[in-house]
N, CA, C and O of each residue as an XYZ file, in Angstrom:
936
protein
N      57.778    -59.019     32.900
C      57.424    -60.208     32.134
C      56.120    -60.805     32.645
O      55.352    -61.385     31.878
N      55.870    -60.657     33.969
C      54.630    -61.136     34.530
C      53.427    -60.422     33.938
O      52.348    -61.002     33.812
N      53.621    -59.145     33.573
C      52.549    -58.371     32.963
C      52.154    -58.967     31.615
O      50.977    -59.030     31.263
N      53.183    -59.408     30.864
C      52.926    -60.030     29.563
C      52.122    -61.298     29.749
O      51.139    -61.528     29.045
N      52.545    -62.131     30.708
C      51.837    -63.385     30.964
C      50.414    -63.116     31.403
O      49.499    -63.847     31.026
N      50.213    -62.052     32.212
C      48.871    -61.716     32.682
C      47.969    -61.360     31.518
O      46.809    -61.770     31.477
N      48.491    -60.607     30.580
C      47.694    -60.225     29.415
C      47.306    -61.456     28.610
O      46.153    -61.625     28.212
N      48.313    -62.326     28.375
C      48.065    -63.502     27.543
C      47.137    -64.488     28.228
O      46.209    -65.008     27.609
N      47.388    -64.750     29.518
C      46.548    -65.707     30.229
C      45.164    -65.157     30.487
O      44.212    -65.914     30.674
N      45.048    -63.825     30.498
C      43.754    -63.212     30.736
C      42.844    -63.258     29.526
O      41.659    -62.945     29.642
N      43.357    -63.635     28.379
C      42.552    -63.730     27.175
C      41.728    -65.013     27.205
O      42.237    -66.071     27.577
N      40.496    -64.926     26.827
C      39.628    -66.104     26.785
C      39.519    -66.557     25.337
O      38.635    -66.118     24.601
N      40.432    -67.444     24.935
C      40.526    -67.829     23.540
C      39.277    -68.556     23.040
O      38.891    -68.407     21.881
N      38.641    -69.348     23.925
C      37.497    -70.110     23.455
C      36.313    -69.203     23.108
O      35.418    -69.613     22.368
N      36.301    -67.969     23.637
C      35.196    -67.070     23.373
C      35.426    -66.225     22.123
O      34.531    -65.503     21.684
N      36.658    -66.319     21.538
C      36.977    -65.521     20.363
C      36.700    -66.321     19.097
O      36.886    -67.537     19.053
N      36.258    -65.617     18.084
C      36.086    -66.275     16.788
C      37.449    -66.490     16.166
O      38.432    -65.882     16.588
N      37.513    -67.350     15.165
C      38.791    -67.596     14.477
C      39.317    -66.331     13.816
O      40.528    -66.144     13.705
N      38.413    -65.464     13.377
C      38.837    -64.231     12.718
C      39.388    -63.227     13.730
O      40.332    -62.496     13.432
N      38.793    -63.194     14.930
C      39.171    -62.189     15.923
C      40.405    -62.590     16.710
O      41.128    -61.722     17.200
N      40.670    -63.908     16.847
C      41.774    -64.373     17.685
C      43.141    -63.847     17.244
O      43.877    -63.345     18.094
N      43.535    -63.933     15.938
C      44.860    -63.417     15.559
C      45.024    -61.940     15.844
O      46.079    -61.515     16.315
N      43.969    -61.126     15.558
C      44.059    -59.685     15.778
C      44.177    -59.373     17.255
O      44.963    -58.510     17.646
N      43.397    -60.071     18.092
C      43.461    -59.854     19.538
C      44.846    -60.199     20.076
O      45.381    -59.478     20.917
N      45.429    -61.300     19.594
C      46.741    -61.728     20.060
C      47.823    -60.735     19.682
O      48.679    -60.397     20.500
N      47.786    -60.263     18.427
C      48.784    -59.293     17.968
C      48.694    -58.003     18.763
O      49.720    -57.469     19.186
N      47.495    -57.493     18.972
C      47.331    -56.245     19.724
C      47.846    -56.381     21.150
O      48.460    -55.457     21.682
N      47.598    -57.532     21.770
C      48.056    -57.747     23.138
C      49.568    -57.787     23.213
O      50.160    -57.239     24.142
N      50.205    -58.439     22.229
C      51.662    -58.508     22.211
C      52.284    -57.140     21.994
O      53.305    -56.822     22.602
N      51.680    -56.323     21.131
C      52.194    -54.967     20.892
C      52.135    -54.150     22.168
O      53.084    -53.432     22.485
N      51.015    -54.249     22.919
C      50.894    -53.521     24.184
C      51.950    -53.981     25.173
O      52.589    -53.160     25.832
N      52.138    -55.298     25.278
C      53.131    -55.835     26.208
C      54.532    -55.395     25.814
O      55.331    -55.023     26.673
N      54.832    -55.435     24.535
C      56.153    -55.027     24.036
C      56.430    -53.572     24.395
O      57.534    -53.228     24.817
N      55.412    -52.712     24.222
C      55.574    -51.289     24.532
C      55.791    -51.070     26.021
O      56.581    -50.213     26.416
N      55.098    -51.835     26.845
C      55.228    -51.678     28.293
C      56.602    -52.095     28.787
O      57.098    -51.567     29.782
N      57.209    -53.031     28.097
C      58.542    -53.477     28.496
C      59.641    -52.568     27.963
O      60.812    -52.757     28.290
N      59.276    -51.585     27.147
C      60.265    -50.647     26.620
C      61.119    -51.241     25.522
O      62.250    -50.802     25.315
N      60.594    -52.240     24.804
C      61.373    -52.904     23.760
C      61.069    -52.324     22.390
O      60.948    -53.064     21.414
N      60.946    -51.023     22.311
C      60.659    -50.365     21.046
C      61.930    -49.761     20.480
O      62.873    -49.474     21.218
N      61.953    -49.570     19.183
C      63.070    -48.902     18.513
C      62.554    -47.653     17.829
O      61.370    -47.559     17.505
N      63.426    -46.708     17.611
C      63.033    -45.471     16.952
C      62.755    -45.739     15.484
O      63.533    -46.411     14.808
N      61.657    -45.216     15.002
C      61.280    -45.415     13.604
C      62.318    -44.795     12.686
O      62.831    -43.708     12.952
N      62.621    -45.494     11.608
C      63.550    -44.964     10.613
C      65.008    -45.086     10.980
O      65.859    -44.523     10.291
N      65.330    -45.808     12.050
C      66.721    -45.967     12.463
C      67.102    -47.443     12.490
O      66.290    -48.308     12.820
N      68.363    -47.710     12.134
C      68.876    -49.069     12.185
C      69.358    -49.400     13.591
O      69.900    -48.542     14.288
N      69.164    -50.620     13.995
C      69.609    -51.084     15.298
C      70.674    -52.164     15.114
O      70.462    -53.116     14.364
N      71.805    -52.029     15.782
C      72.879    -53.011     15.706
C      72.521    -54.217     16.568
O      72.352    -54.100     17.782
N      72.410    -55.361     15.932
C      72.027    -56.586     16.640
C      73.205    -57.512     16.893
O      73.037    -58.570     17.501
N      74.404    -57.130     16.433
C      75.584    -57.956     16.656
C      75.932    -58.793     15.438
O      75.296    -58.672     14.391
N      76.937    -59.638     15.575
C      77.413    -60.505     14.503
C      76.726    -61.864     14.621
O      76.925    -62.559     15.617
N      75.918    -62.265     13.625
C      75.175    -63.518     13.747
C      76.047    -64.767     13.635
O      75.761    -65.789     14.259
N      77.111    -64.678     12.837
C      77.992    -65.833     12.650
C      79.416    -65.426     13.001
O      79.967    -64.511     12.389
N      80.013    -66.091     13.974
C      81.348    -65.739     14.430
C      82.384    -66.799     14.044
O      83.530    -66.730     14.487
N      81.998    -67.759     13.241
C      82.928    -68.805     12.828
C      83.846    -68.282     11.734
O      83.462    -67.401     10.965
N      85.047    -68.817     11.665
C      85.999    -68.440     10.630
C      85.665    -69.160      9.328
O      85.096    -70.251      9.335
N      86.025    -68.533      8.217
C      85.846    -69.119      6.892
C      87.202    -69.561      6.369
O      88.136    -68.759      6.331
N      87.331    -70.808      5.968
C      88.581    -71.279      5.370
C      88.525    -70.960      3.883
O      87.795    -71.602      3.129
N      89.302    -69.963      3.467
C      89.270    -69.497      2.091
C      90.165    -70.319      1.167
O      89.851    -70.492     -0.011
N      91.274    -70.826      1.697
C      92.194    -71.612      0.879
C      93.189    -72.313      1.794
O      93.258    -72.032      2.990
N      93.957    -73.228      1.212
C      94.999    -73.944      1.957
C      96.183    -74.178      1.042
O      96.011    -74.495     -0.135
N      97.393    -74.023      1.580
C      98.619    -74.257      0.823
C      99.581    -75.079      1.688
O      99.505    -75.057      2.916
N     100.466    -75.786      1.034
C     101.454    -76.598      1.733
C     102.781    -75.853      1.769
O     103.253    -75.354      0.748
N     103.381    -75.785      2.965
C     104.664    -75.113      3.121
C     105.499    -75.793      4.180
O     105.332    -76.984      4.441
N     106.399    -75.041      4.792
C     107.266    -75.579      5.842
C     107.160    -74.713      7.089
O     106.673    -73.584      7.032
N     107.621    -75.251      8.221
C     107.734    -74.451      9.436
C     109.201    -74.107      9.664
O     110.040    -74.349      8.796
N     109.513    -73.541     10.834
C     110.895    -73.108     11.102
C     111.890    -74.259     11.192
O     113.100    -74.045     11.118
N     111.379    -75.489     11.352
C     112.244    -76.669     11.406
C     112.226    -77.433     10.090
O     112.692    -78.570     10.014
N     111.684    -76.799      9.054
C     111.532    -77.361      7.702
C     110.603    -78.571      7.655
O     110.624    -79.334      6.689
N     109.791    -78.751      8.694
C     108.758    -79.781      8.643
C     107.659    -79.333      7.683
O     107.337    -78.148      7.610
N     107.092    -80.276      6.954
C     106.012    -79.943      6.040
C     104.723    -79.696      6.836
O     104.317    -80.518      7.658
N     104.097    -78.560      6.576
C     102.871    -78.174      7.275
C     101.859    -77.654      6.263
O     102.188    -77.380      5.109
N     100.622    -77.526      6.725
C      99.547    -76.954      5.912
C      99.172    -75.598      6.495
O      99.014    -75.455      7.708
N      99.031    -74.611      5.624
C      98.613    -73.278      6.052
C      97.188    -73.022      5.558
O      96.922    -73.035      4.357
N      96.275    -72.787      6.513
C      94.890    -72.466      6.176
C      94.690    -70.959      6.273
O      94.991    -70.341      7.294
N      94.183    -70.389      5.203
C      93.880    -68.969      5.124
C      92.458    -68.764      5.636
O      91.497    -69.131      4.960
N      92.317    -68.180      6.827
C      91.023    -68.111      7.514
C      90.511    -66.673      7.606
O      91.167    -65.799      8.171
N      89.329    -66.451      7.041
C      88.698    -65.128      7.080
C      87.797    -65.006      8.298
O      87.227    -65.988      8.772
N      87.680    -63.766      8.800
C      86.787    -63.463      9.918
C      86.064    -62.145      9.636
O      86.530    -61.094     10.077
N      84.952    -62.171      8.923
C      84.214    -60.920      8.680
C      83.891    -60.207      9.985
O      83.346    -60.805     10.912
N      84.228    -58.942     10.046
C      84.036    -58.175     11.266
C      85.225    -58.229     12.201
O      85.213    -57.607     13.263
N      86.257    -58.972     11.811
C      87.462    -59.100     12.622
C      88.653    -59.266     11.686
O      88.501    -59.159     10.469
N      89.840    -59.528     12.240
C      91.027    -59.709     11.406
C      91.167    -61.178     10.992
O      90.865    -62.090     11.762
N      91.627    -61.378      9.768
C      91.896    -62.736      9.294
C      93.086    -63.321     10.055
O      93.824    -62.595     10.721
N      93.266    -64.647      9.950
C      94.445    -65.268     10.550
C      94.916    -66.433      9.693
O      94.155    -66.990      8.901
N      96.155    -66.781      9.861
C      96.778    -67.910      9.174
C      96.937    -69.030     10.188
O      97.522    -68.839     11.254
N      96.412    -70.201      9.848
C      96.470    -71.347     10.749
C      97.481    -72.355     10.211
O      97.332    -72.870      9.103
N      98.512    -72.629     11.011
C      99.548    -73.588     10.639
C      99.242    -74.933     11.298
O      99.069    -75.009     12.514
N      99.176    -75.986     10.492
C      98.842    -77.315     11.002
C      99.906    -78.318     10.572
O     100.216    -78.441      9.388
N     100.457    -79.029     11.544
C     101.383    -80.122     11.246
C     100.556    -81.414     11.192
O     100.080    -81.873     12.230
N     100.373    -82.010     10.001
C      99.509    -83.185      9.895
C     100.081    -84.422     10.583
O      99.333    -85.352     10.885
N     101.374    -84.453     10.834
C     101.989    -85.609     11.484
C     101.808    -85.588     13.000
O     101.573    -86.625     13.620
N     101.919    -84.398     13.588
C     101.837    -84.284     15.050
C     100.491    -83.743     15.530
O     100.131    -83.909     16.696
N      99.746    -83.095     14.626
C      98.496    -82.472     15.025
C      98.677    -81.109     15.662
O      97.694    -80.487     16.066
N      99.909    -80.629     15.764
C     100.172    -79.327     16.375
C      99.657    -78.212     15.470
O      99.815    -78.260     14.251
N      99.037    -77.205     16.090
C      98.525    -76.057     15.350
C      99.014    -74.755     15.976
O      99.235    -74.670     17.184
N      99.175    -73.758     15.136
C      99.507    -72.407     15.600
C      98.731    -71.406     14.763
O      98.492    -71.621     13.574
N      98.347    -70.325     15.393
C      97.534    -69.313     14.732
C      98.270    -67.982     14.711
O      98.821    -67.550     15.723
N      98.274    -67.328     13.534
C      98.975    -66.060     13.361
C      97.982    -65.019     12.843
O      97.454    -65.145     11.738
N      97.738    -63.999     13.649
C      96.766    -62.959     13.300
C      97.366    -61.965     12.318
O      98.563    -61.678     12.351
N      96.510    -61.444     11.442
C      96.948    -60.454     10.461
C      96.848    -59.048     11.042
O      95.979    -58.788     11.874
N      97.725    -58.135     10.613
C      97.639    -56.755     11.088
C      96.531    -55.959     10.405
O      96.122    -54.908     10.898
N      96.040    -56.470      9.253
C      95.017    -55.766      8.497
C      94.277    -56.783      7.634
O      94.850    -57.785      7.206
N      92.998    -56.511      7.385
C      92.215    -57.349      6.486
C      91.314    -58.346      7.192
O      91.727    -59.023      8.134
N      90.055    -58.426      6.712
C      89.097    -59.390      7.256
C      89.252    -60.764      6.621
O      88.932    -61.783      7.234
N      89.742    -60.781      5.403
C      89.889    -62.045      4.688
C      90.778    -61.867      3.472
O      91.121    -60.746      3.096
N      91.145    -62.982      2.863
C      92.022    -62.957      1.697
C      91.584    -64.019      0.697
O      91.371    -65.176      1.060
N      91.451    -63.621     -0.553
C      91.180    -64.586     -1.617
C      92.477    -65.228     -2.092
O      92.555    -66.449     -2.227
N      93.485    -64.414     -2.343
C      94.720    -64.912     -2.940
C      95.662    -65.489     -1.890
O      95.814    -64.925     -0.806
N      96.296    -66.622     -2.217
C      97.291    -67.218     -1.326
C      98.306    -67.977     -2.170
O      97.973    -68.524     -3.221
N      99.548    -68.003     -1.696
C     100.626    -68.624     -2.461
C     101.824    -68.873     -1.561
O     102.139    -68.058     -0.694
N     102.500    -70.018     -1.772
C     103.816    -70.251     -1.179
C     104.832    -70.028     -2.290
O     104.850    -70.763     -3.277
N     105.670    -69.025     -2.132
C     106.635    -68.645     -3.161
C     107.930    -69.450     -3.017
O     108.106    -70.150     -2.020
N     108.835    -69.363     -3.991
C     110.119    -70.070     -3.894
C     110.947    -69.709     -2.669
O     111.811    -70.484     -2.258
N     110.694    -68.534     -2.074
C     111.417    -68.167     -0.849
C     110.823    -68.850      0.379
O     111.241    -68.576      1.504
N     109.826    -69.761      0.165
C     109.155    -70.538      1.215
C     108.204    -69.715      2.077
O     107.615    -70.239      3.022
N     108.052    -68.443      1.763
C     107.130    -67.597      2.512
C     105.701    -67.751      1.987
O     105.485    -68.048      0.812
N     104.746    -67.545      2.868
C     103.332    -67.594      2.500
C     102.861    -66.164      2.245
O     103.075    -65.272      3.066
N     102.213    -65.959      1.092
C     101.705    -64.631      0.731
C     100.181    -64.674      0.626
O      99.610    -65.626      0.095
N      99.536    -63.629      1.140
C      98.090    -63.490      1.076
C      97.731    -62.134      0.489
O      98.419    -61.142      0.729
N      96.647    -62.096     -0.285
C      96.135    -60.841     -0.834
C      94.743    -60.583     -0.295
O      93.839    -61.383     -0.539
N      94.540    -59.495      0.428
C      93.307    -59.287      1.172
C      92.177    -58.710      0.322
O      92.398    -58.115     -0.733
N      90.955    -58.911      0.824
C      89.792    -58.250      0.236
C      89.399    -57.056      1.101
O      89.790    -56.952      2.264
N      88.616    -56.157      0.505
C      88.126    -54.934      1.156
C      89.240    -53.996      1.613
O      88.972    -52.990      2.270
N      90.472    -54.315      1.274
C      91.576    -53.433      1.666
C      92.716    -53.476      0.647
O      93.428    -52.485      0.486
N      92.902    -54.605     -0.044
C      93.901    -54.697     -1.099
C      95.335    -54.741     -0.617
O      96.234    -54.264     -1.310
N      95.568    -55.312      0.571
C      96.921    -55.396      1.107
C      97.578    -56.733      0.764
O      96.909    -57.755      0.608
N      98.880    -56.697      0.655
C      99.680    -57.902      0.470
C     100.309    -58.257      1.811
O     100.981    -57.429      2.426
N     100.089    -59.507      2.267
C     100.609    -59.965      3.550
C     101.639    -61.073      3.327
O     101.572    -61.817      2.348
N     102.591    -61.165      4.254
C     103.660    -62.156      4.135
C     103.903    -62.829      5.485
O     103.930    -62.180      6.530
N     104.081    -64.157      5.430
C     104.460    -64.910      6.615
C     105.739    -65.678      6.300
O     105.776    -66.484      5.371
N     106.790    -65.421      7.085
C     108.070    -66.107      6.910
C     108.154    -67.236      7.933
O     108.288    -66.962      9.125
N     108.081    -68.500      7.505
C     108.091    -69.613      8.466
C     109.396    -69.743      9.234
O     109.431    -70.388     10.281
N     110.470    -69.142      8.733
C     111.757    -69.200      9.433
C     111.814    -68.221     10.590
O     112.707    -68.298     11.434
N     110.863    -67.301     10.630
C     110.800    -66.315     11.715
C     109.344    -66.160     12.154
O     108.754    -65.094     11.973
N     108.763    -67.207     12.727
C     107.324    -67.181     13.057
C     106.939    -66.143     14.098
O     105.772    -65.764     14.185
N     107.904    -65.676     14.893
C     107.577    -64.683     15.920
C     107.085    -63.373     15.303
O     106.355    -62.619     15.948
N     107.474    -63.104     14.078
C     107.005    -61.889     13.405
C     105.543    -62.000     13.000
O     104.856    -60.989     12.860
N     105.066    -63.225     12.812
C     103.685    -63.434     12.387
C     103.456    -62.935     10.973
O     104.386    -62.852     10.172
N     102.211    -62.605     10.677
C     101.868    -62.044      9.369
C     102.276    -60.571      9.329
O     101.957    -59.801     10.236
N     102.978    -60.197      8.278
C     103.489    -58.836      8.130
C     102.848    -58.194      6.904
O     102.742    -58.830      5.855
N     102.426    -56.954      7.028
C     101.859    -56.229      5.892
C     102.966    -55.659      5.016
O     103.896    -55.021      5.508
N     102.854    -55.898      3.707
C     103.789    -55.338      2.728
C     103.178    -54.129      2.017
O     103.727    -53.631      1.035
N     102.035    -53.667      2.527
C     101.385    -52.510      1.935
C     100.469    -52.877      0.783
O     100.202    -54.052      0.531
N      99.990    -51.852      0.085
C      99.087    -52.030     -1.049
C      99.867    -51.949     -2.353
O     100.527    -50.941     -2.607
N      99.809    -52.981     -3.184
C     100.503    -52.915     -4.491
C      99.948    -51.814     -5.385
O     100.663    -51.277     -6.232
N      98.675    -51.477     -5.196
C      98.058    -50.391     -5.951
C      97.201    -49.567     -5.002
O      96.427    -50.115     -4.217
N      97.343    -48.257     -5.077
C      96.624    -47.374     -4.161
C      95.116    -47.423     -4.374
O      94.355    -47.170     -3.440
N      94.671    -47.745     -5.594
C      93.247    -47.698     -5.909
C      92.529    -49.011     -5.648
O      91.302    -49.020     -5.559
N      93.248    -50.119     -5.524
C      92.612    -51.431     -5.521
C      92.315    -51.954     -4.118
O      93.112    -51.778     -3.195
N      91.152    -52.601     -3.970
C      90.722    -53.118     -2.675
C      90.654    -54.644     -2.623
O      90.521    -55.217     -1.542
N      90.745    -55.305     -3.776
C      90.761    -56.771     -3.819
C      91.968    -57.253     -4.612
O      92.234    -56.770     -5.712
N      92.694    -58.209     -4.043
C      93.696    -58.970     -4.786
C      93.094    -60.366     -4.950
O      93.063    -61.145     -3.998
N      92.620    -60.679     -6.148
C      91.822    -61.887     -6.336
C      92.643    -63.170     -6.321
O      92.352    -64.090     -5.556
N      93.668    -63.230     -7.164
C      94.479    -64.435     -7.265
C      95.936    -64.066     -7.499
O      96.258    -62.949     -7.905
N      96.815    -65.042     -7.230
C      98.246    -64.885     -7.474
C      98.685    -65.825     -8.593
O      98.090    -66.881     -8.809
N      99.737    -65.419     -9.298
C     100.425    -66.284    -10.252
C     101.912    -65.983    -10.139
O     102.315    -64.823    -10.050
N     102.715    -67.022    -10.141
C     104.163    -66.860    -10.031
C     104.774    -66.814    -11.424
O     104.584    -67.727    -12.228
N     105.514    -65.736    -11.700
C     106.163    -65.598    -12.999
C     107.516    -66.287    -13.041
O     108.089    -66.612    -12.001
N     108.024    -66.509    -14.247
C     109.344    -67.115    -14.398
C     110.450    -66.181    -13.909
O     111.588    -66.605    -13.709
N     110.106    -64.915    -13.720
C     111.067    -63.952    -13.183
C     111.112    -63.979    -11.655
O     111.834    -63.195    -11.039
N     110.327    -64.898    -11.035
C     110.322    -65.008     -9.583
C     109.422    -64.017     -8.888
O     109.345    -64.012     -7.659
N     108.736    -63.173     -9.643
C     107.824    -62.193     -9.054
C     106.423    -62.777     -8.913
O     106.035    -63.698     -9.632
N     105.681    -62.215     -7.969
C     104.311    -62.644     -7.708
C     103.362    -61.636     -8.353
O     103.416    -60.442     -8.056
N     102.492    -62.128     -9.239
C     101.549    -61.279     -9.963
C     100.140    -61.502     -9.413
O      99.794    -62.600     -8.976
N      99.331    -60.431     -9.443
C      97.960    -60.540     -8.948
C      97.033    -59.676     -9.787
O      97.441    -58.655    -10.339
N      95.761    -60.110     -9.874
C      94.728    -59.351    -10.573
C      93.796    -58.730     -9.534
O      93.665    -59.253     -8.428
N      93.151    -57.620     -9.882
C      92.521    -56.783     -8.859
C      91.098    -56.327     -9.192
O      90.573    -56.570    -10.279
N      90.517    -55.672     -8.229
C      89.248    -54.945     -8.298
C      89.447    -53.666     -7.461
O      90.129    -53.744     -6.439
N      88.897    -52.500     -7.827
C      87.828    -52.233     -8.786
C      88.265    -51.650    -10.120
O      87.416    -51.147    -10.855
N      89.538    -51.691    -10.467
C      89.958    -51.140    -11.752
C      90.615    -52.182    -12.647
O      91.281    -51.831    -13.621
N      90.433    -53.463    -12.326
C      90.926    -54.556    -13.169
C      92.393    -54.365    -13.549
O      92.746    -54.333    -14.727
N      93.234    -54.238    -12.529
C      94.655    -53.997    -12.762
C      95.483    -55.273    -12.591
O      95.041    -56.253    -11.993
N      96.689    -55.223    -13.134
C      97.685    -56.266    -12.910
C      98.792    -55.652    -12.065
O      99.376    -54.636    -12.442
N      99.081    -56.271    -10.919
C     100.135    -55.779    -10.030
C     101.127    -56.908     -9.779
O     100.828    -58.075    -10.031
N     102.300    -56.554     -9.286
C     103.293    -57.590     -8.993
C     104.155    -57.180     -7.807
O     104.278    -56.004     -7.464
N     104.749    -58.209     -7.195
C     105.632    -58.002     -6.057
C     106.908    -58.796     -6.285
O     106.864    -59.965     -6.666
N     108.043    -58.150     -6.050
C     109.353    -58.783     -6.195
C     109.866    -59.157     -4.805
O     110.275    -58.276     -4.049
N     109.853    -60.462     -4.447
C     110.318    -60.863     -3.110
C     111.779    -60.515     -2.842
O     112.142    -60.221     -1.703
N     112.609    -60.543     -3.857
C     114.031    -60.239     -3.666
C     114.250    -58.758     -3.382
O     115.014    -58.395     -2.488
N     113.577    -57.910     -4.147
C     113.741    -56.463     -3.981
C     112.811    -55.903     -2.904
O     113.026    -54.796     -2.411
N     111.775    -56.668     -2.540
C     110.807    -56.169     -1.563
C     110.013    -54.999     -2.093
O     109.688    -54.075     -1.346
N     109.692    -55.028     -3.393
C     109.044    -53.889     -4.036
C     107.804    -54.330     -4.800
O     107.811    -55.360     -5.475
N     106.730    -53.533     -4.685
C     105.500    -53.775     -5.442
C     105.395    -52.788     -6.592
O     105.907    -51.670     -6.526
N     104.705    -53.234     -7.668
C     104.498    -52.371     -8.827
C     103.077    -52.525     -9.344
O     102.513    -53.619     -9.333
N     102.509    -51.418     -9.795
C     101.211    -51.408    -10.455
C     101.483    -51.342    -11.956
O     102.025    -50.353    -12.449
N     101.102    -52.405    -12.687
C     101.401    -52.483    -14.117
C     100.300    -51.925    -14.997
O     100.415    -51.957    -16.222
N      99.237    -51.416    -14.400
C      98.208    -50.757    -15.183
C      96.916    -51.540    -15.297
O      96.785    -52.643    -14.766
N      95.950    -50.939    -16.010
C      94.611    -51.486    -16.137
C      94.527    -52.487    -17.286
O      95.186    -52.352    -18.317
N      93.697    -53.484    -17.065
C      93.367    -54.433    -18.124
C      92.436    -53.791    -19.141
O      92.535    -54.053    -20.340
N      91.547    -52.962    -18.661
C      90.546    -52.331    -19.519
C      90.140    -51.012    -18.875
O      90.130    -50.893    -17.650
N      89.811    -50.035    -19.687
C      89.467    -48.715    -19.157
C      88.077    -48.656    -18.535
O      87.765    -47.719    -17.799
N      87.237    -49.658    -18.828
C      85.877    -49.655    -18.300
C      85.612    -50.794    -17.328
O      84.834    -50.634    -16.389
N      86.241    -51.930    -17.538
C      85.972    -53.090    -16.691
C      86.488    -52.872    -15.271
O      87.478    -52.173    -15.053
N      85.799    -53.485    -14.313
C      86.170    -53.352    -12.911
C      86.867    -54.593    -12.354
O      87.693    -54.488    -11.447
N      86.533    -55.770    -12.897
C      87.034    -57.025    -12.345
C      88.076    -57.671    -13.254
O      87.823    -57.897    -14.437
N      89.247    -57.966    -12.695
C      90.180    -58.922    -13.287
C      90.201    -60.070    -12.287
O      90.859    -59.988    -11.250
N      89.473    -61.147    -12.606
C      89.111    -62.124    -11.581
C      90.118    -63.250    -11.398
O      90.229    -63.798    -10.301
N      90.856    -63.607    -12.450
C      91.830    -64.693    -12.316
C      93.019    -64.421    -13.223
O      92.910    -63.693    -14.209
N      94.145    -65.010    -12.881
C      95.374    -64.801    -13.644
C      96.160    -66.107    -13.698
O      96.264    -66.828    -12.706
N      96.712    -66.398    -14.884
C      97.557    -67.568    -15.087
C      98.760    -67.158    -15.917
O      98.743    -66.119    -16.577
N      99.799    -67.971    -15.884
C     101.022    -67.600    -16.591
C     101.521    -68.742    -17.470
O     101.609    -69.886    -17.023
N     101.856    -68.413    -18.763
C     102.706    -69.277    -19.578
C     103.760    -68.353    -20.165
O     104.624    -67.880    -19.426
N     103.725    -68.080    -21.448
C     104.617    -67.042    -21.981
C     104.005    -65.659    -21.800
O     104.702    -64.644    -21.807
N     102.676    -65.644    -21.636
C     101.956    -64.417    -21.357
C     101.270    -64.565    -20.002
O     101.144    -65.676    -19.486
N     100.834    -63.462    -19.431
C      99.946    -63.513    -18.273
C      98.525    -63.417    -18.803
O      98.159    -62.435    -19.450
N      97.726    -64.442    -18.524
C      96.342    -64.488    -18.999
C      95.418    -64.105    -17.849
O      95.455    -64.706    -16.775
N      94.593    -63.096    -18.094
C      93.676    -62.608    -17.071
C      92.246    -62.754    -17.553
O      91.941    -62.527    -18.724
N      91.387    -63.131    -16.646
C      89.961    -63.240    -16.954
C      89.246    -62.064    -16.321
O      89.434    -61.770    -15.140
N      88.427    -61.396    -17.111
C      87.652    -60.280    -16.598
C      86.168    -60.572    -16.776
O      85.788    -61.437    -17.565
N      85.332    -59.844    -16.039
C      83.888    -60.045    -16.093
C      83.233    -58.888    -16.826
O      83.554    -57.722    -16.592
N      82.309    -59.229    -17.717
C      81.568    -58.199    -18.435
C      80.115    -58.648    -18.531
O      79.798    -59.618    -19.219
N      79.234    -57.929    -17.833
C      77.802    -58.241    -17.843
C      77.534    -59.688    -17.481
O      76.687    -60.340    -18.092
N      78.258    -60.194    -16.483
C      78.039    -61.543    -16.007
C      78.757    -62.613    -16.800
O      78.696    -63.786    -16.431
N      79.437    -62.252    -17.882
C      80.139    -63.238    -18.708
C      81.630    -62.973    -18.665
O      82.060    -61.864    -18.349
N      82.417    -63.986    -18.979
C      83.868    -63.852    -18.942
C      84.430    -63.387    -20.273
O      83.937    -63.755    -21.339
N      85.459    -62.584    -20.190
C      86.226    -62.177    -21.363
C      87.679    -62.222    -20.960
O      87.990    -62.213    -19.769
N      88.570    -62.269    -21.921
C      89.970    -62.436    -21.550
C      90.907    -61.496    -22.280
O      90.635    -61.060    -23.398
N      92.006    -61.195    -21.629
C      93.103    -60.458    -22.250
C      94.399    -61.023    -21.711
O      94.416    -61.702    -20.685
N      95.459    -60.745    -22.394
C      96.766    -61.231    -21.975
C      97.782    -60.096    -22.086
O      97.611    -59.171    -22.879
N      98.842    -60.181    -21.277
C      99.850    -59.132    -21.273
C     101.238    -59.739    -21.263
O     101.484    -60.756    -20.615
N     102.153    -59.091    -22.002
C     103.563    -59.461    -21.987
C     104.362    -58.212    -22.318
O     104.101    -57.527    -23.307
N     105.342    -57.932    -21.470
C     106.204    -56.757    -21.673
C     105.393    -55.474    -21.813
O     105.717    -54.607    -22.624
N     104.334    -55.366    -21.012
C     103.543    -54.145    -21.006
C     102.564    -54.026    -22.139
O     101.900    -52.996    -22.257
N     102.439    -55.056    -23.002
C     101.554    -54.984    -24.165
C     100.316    -55.839    -23.932
O     100.425    -57.025    -23.621
N      99.122    -55.230    -24.084
C      97.874    -55.969    -23.922
C      97.446    -56.533    -25.261
O      97.701    -55.931    -26.304
N      96.802    -57.678    -25.236
C      96.164    -58.209    -26.441
C      94.871    -58.903    -26.049
O      94.767    -59.474    -24.963
N      93.863    -58.851    -26.958
C      92.608    -59.526    -26.707
C      92.789    -61.029    -26.877
O      93.654    -61.492    -27.621
N      91.945    -61.782    -26.163
C      92.068    -63.238    -26.157
C      90.684    -63.849    -26.200
O      89.787    -63.417    -25.476
N      90.505    -64.857    -27.045
C      89.241    -65.567    -27.133
C      89.295    -66.745    -26.164
O      89.974    -67.740    -26.420
N      88.570    -66.622    -25.043
C      88.616    -67.678    -24.043
C      88.025    -68.982    -24.555
O      88.463    -70.059    -24.153
N      87.029    -68.897    -25.441
C      86.399    -70.113    -25.951
C      87.396    -70.993    -26.707
O      87.331    -72.220    -26.631
N      88.326    -70.354    -27.443
C      89.311    -71.112    -28.201
C      90.304    -71.794    -27.306
O      90.884    -72.810    -27.690
N      90.523    -71.249    -26.086
C      91.526    -71.803    -25.181
C      90.938    -72.794    -24.193
O      91.686    -73.480    -23.495
N      89.610    -72.887    -24.115
C      88.972    -73.768    -23.142
C      88.964    -75.218    -23.623
O      88.463    -76.098    -22.924
């Protein structure tokens, strides 16, 4: 480092013209950099580490703990690491953290009638479950509802007690039966579309898909698809 300082301090800036000073400075720094061995191979990427290590709070839901106290569950993503579920008791301030076995983050989250917290991961497409009555188990993987899908975007609870989700990259509708412990792939929304971005339920399941940056909609009931005009329903 002393060599670098010697080069810089050895420059007589007052004797340089304004045009010559920037070029002289750059050349001196390049020489110093090379002498310190701080060069990288041309045409190769260098791993510089993770610039941001803070967790992202993707969503929050209200549920219970093992003592049936009302708590808040924060769904926390960690790009480059595993996501975790943060349990917070707003009355006492007590917090507990439960790490996921798979997945960097989750878009979908829901507290089902069985009081369990469900998460749907991104970049992997796994369904995760947390049972507050047995917190020692932590977050448990229920597998992938669809072998092809890597994103579970949102959840909707059906009147049949099943949890439905829309997916990427094949715009599918999948569901999970908490009682039977079974997942099902109900098929594609469209043969060409990749995104089924949101899902809601009334008598039909309404899904929003993306096409060239704009939204389009379809609905399904008993395995039958129908087109839907989103503008009329907005």
